[in-house]
N, C-alpha and C positions, 0 to 999 in steps of 0.2 A: 565382558558380564556372565559371568561363571551361572546365571541363576536360569540365564539365557541360552545354555549348556545343550546342544537338539545333539538327542544318543542313538545309536544306530538298531531297530528293529529288524531284530532278522532269529528268528528263536528256533529256524532250522537250518537253518549258515551249517556247511558241515564244518570241521577245523582239523582245513587241512588245505595247501600249498594251491591254487589251483591254476589250472598248467593252460596258457594261453597257445592256442595250435595258428593261430589267425591275428596278427601284429596291431590290425587294422581294427579286430573286438578289441584292444588293447583298451584306449579313450572310453569306451561305454563301460568297462570296468571299474573301470577307476570315477567314473562319475555316478553311476551307479551307487559305487563305495564312501563316496564323500562327508558323512560322518566319522569314518576312521583314519587310523595311520593307513598309508596302503605304502609297501614294499614288495619292490618289484628288482626279481632276480634276471639278468640276463648270464644265463647258460649257456655252457657246452659239454661234451662227452668226458670229461679233463677230471681231475682228483679233487684241486679246486672249486671249480663250481658246486659238484657232485656233495662235497664237504658243507657248502652252506644251506643248499637246498636242504640238509636233512639237518640241519641246526634250523633254518626254518619250518621244517614239518614238524619241530618237536617245538616251538614258540608257538606252530596254530592249534595246538591240544590244547591250550592255556588262555591264550588271548582273548579278553572278549572288544577291545576296540582297536584291534589289527588285522590287518588282511591281506596273506601274502600271495604276491604273484612268481611264474614262472615264465621264462620264454626263451626260448632255446634259439644258442645263434648257430647255424651250420654252414662249416666252413668258415669262409672271408668275409661273411653277411653282418652288415651293420646295421646300426638304426639310426640316423643322422637327425631325424624330428626328436628324437633323445637323447641326441650328442654320447651315443653306445658306441664305440668301437673297439670294442674287446669284451672278451666271455671275461665273464667277476664282477661284471661294474654291476651295483645294486642302483637305485633309484627309490626313491620312497617321499611323501606327498602326506606331510603333515593335517592333523582335519581341518577341513573344509575348504584345504589348500589345492592352485589350481595349479602350481607352477613345479615341476618338481625337483629335488634336488641329488644331489649325488651324496653319496653315503665317502664319507671320509678318510682315514688313516689305514698304517701300515696292516694293523691287525682289523681283518673286513666283520669276523666271529665276534670280540670285543666290542666294534664300532656298533654293529648289530644291538646285539642285545644294550648297550648303552640307548640309543632313540628309542630301542620298543620298551624298555621298562620304564624310561622318563614319560615316551605315552599313553603307557596303561595308566602310571600315578596319576598324570596330572587328570587323566579323561576317570577314573574309579570317584578323584574327590569334585571332580565338575558333574559326576555324571550324581552323588547322594544330595548334593547344593541343589542341585536345577531338580531333580526328583521331588524335594523337599515342599519348593515354591511352587512349579507347576501341578504337581497333584493337588495342592490347596485351589486353586484357581479351577480348575476342571470343578474340583468339590463344589465347590459356592456355586459354579454353576449347574450343573443338575443337582443337586440339594436342593438351590435357592427358583427354582420353576420347577411349575407340576408338568413337564414334560419340554426335553429339554434335546435338538437337533443337532447334530454338528456335519456338515456338508458341504461341498462344493459349491459357492455363493451361497443366495441368501432365498426364503419363500417365495420372494416375488420376481424373483430371478437367478434360479440356477443355472449352475456350468458343468453340470454332467448328466451325462444317462440316466444315472441311476439314481437324483436327487431330481429330477426333471421327471422319472416316471413314478417314484416318490409323493411327489406331490399333486400327478396325476390321479394315481389311485385314493387318496386325501381326499380330492373332490366329493368322495359320494357321503363323506363326513362331515358334521358342522363341529369345528374346535379349532381350536390357535394353540402353539406352540412359540418355546424360544428358540428360533434359529441361530444360529454361531458357524460364520463364513469361514471354514477352516483355509480356505485361500489366504486369509487376510491375518493368518496368525500361522506361523510354521512351526513354534514352539507345539502349539496348543495341538494343530495335527501330529506332530511327531510323538508326545509323551502320552497323547491319548491312546492308543497303540499299548503304551505298556499298561495305562490306567485298567483299560478295559480288555487288555489283553485280544485284539483283535484290532485286524490289520488296513481291513478297507472302508469306505464310508460311502453315504452319510451309517452315523450309528444311533441311536436310539436309545434315550435314556429316560423312563418315567416312575415317577417318584423318588430320584435316586438312584434309581437301578438301572442295570444295562440288560435293556432288550435285545439288541441285536443290532445285522445289520440290514442289509432290503432281502436279502435272498429269505431271514428269518421273519423279517416285518411281511414281505411277499404272503408266506403259509399263516400268518398269524390273519391276516386278511382274509386270507381262503375259507379260514375255517370257521371265522366270522367272531372269533377270538379278541380281537386288536380295537373292539368294537367297543368293547365289555371294558376293557384296558383303560382308556380314556379319561383319565380327570374329570370330575368335574366342576372344577377349578377354569382346566381348559375350557370345556362347556359354553362356561358363564362369561370367557372371554371375547368367545365365538360371538355370543346373541349380541353383546355389546358396543361389538366390531361396523362400521363402516364395511368391512372388507370380509365380510362373513359368508362362507364357504367360496374363496377367491383363493385363492393361491398360488397366484401367479399367472 
């Protein structure tokens, strides 16, 4: 379902080939970039390998949904766990894929461009379809509630130290809010970063407007500004609630 396509969020990502010095770190890199096509060249100090590396370098400058990695084979070194036994081998993992595929074809450059172009076209289409759907979901939450907070866990059971600390700071006030557990909704968790242009959680929205994350919230509370921002509707909800002043 393209509506649930999950996009990468890495505005500061360098558009270049990532050099893997320690092969043991490769699985970690691949998991961190699961929402992209991941292309790994196992090369050597020879002309074919360096030519492929140059092609990847150029592709990396423009590709939005593909990451490129380079591992150098030294001497007779092989990587049996990746079924790599010679220089010039290219493996790739598709969007959300966990098992690497070997790039086939006599002309590696043509084959590489084909795989990358197909992925970029698919992800670009999926991105626009999912963006419209997921942004509307987020808009309904933030505009349909006077205060909406996206957090790890819920207000009665926070599941990260920042959400827990936020609720501790809230205990000095009397108000209620709409909580959204991002751990239970991965599309919301990832698309919200694009919606707010903010990478971390919790995220606080008041009257449909993004206020900020944990650090900004802490500053607003310390300066006495946050209390002024609490909507009257939230205070009334708290007054009508049995759990007044109890955020977990």
